[in-house]
C-alpha angles and dihedrals in degrees: 000000000000113000118253093234092053091045092051092053090046092052091049093052094045095048091051092049094047097040092067106084112243138167094297091053092049090049092052092045092051090053092047093052096048102032106023141244096305092054091045092054091045089052091050092049091049093047092051091046087058090049090050089058087051090053090055091047092047091048089056096047108268090115089067090049091053091047093053102035117072090187095056091043092051094047092053092043096052093042089057092043094051092049093051091049090049092053091046093052091049091050090050094049092050097043095106092052095053119117133171106254136178106283090220092060115106093235094052100105097320096244094215093055093042090050091052091049090051089049092053091049091048098047094044094054104106094193090068090061091046092052093046091046095047106031105036097055090058090067097045118109110208089200094053098070141279109003095212091051090051091049091050091048093049090046092051090053089052092051093048092051090047090050092053092046096046094043091051092052090046093051091050091049091047090052089057089064089080087070089056098050096090097050123056089183091054091049091048090052092050090048091053091046089050090054091048090051092053092047089049091050090051092051091045091052092048092055097037123111133212096276 
């Protein structure tokens, strides 16, 4: 078992890292504003499912491969960047057809599709693997049991904290949709801004480094 002191320090570090809004938060917020609370939560769940796959990969050594291989890092990075730009362009093109709909309606965001899009964004983010590969091992105690089990446990804690944080941001953004209901022009503007944000995130990811 991981010592309580070590776990407390780990939780402090993780909460600080996750509390600062980053690309995943902006992505969830953009979905919440344009598609509603249900879609925002689905996006957060999908994104964290992608991160969970990264945790498993990092626990079994792929994090070190990503850290040492510029080619693998670049492939993952550009794949994620291209997908974000694609989603952003689609959001921009459809901005004038947006309308505030009942979140319980089947066509309101299609939770399955939104979840899958969040998953692709989450699993294709190379910085997640770098963080899991660089941060988690620092809190592993070789004398406390199986190292891989400890890595998986610490990674699962990270994912759960990220899910709570992202879902909260998404719910707040989805609630703001009520303000948009009375103005199609306002909703169209938000939809376009959402697309621009996603394109910007994709470009930022494409030109980001390992730091």
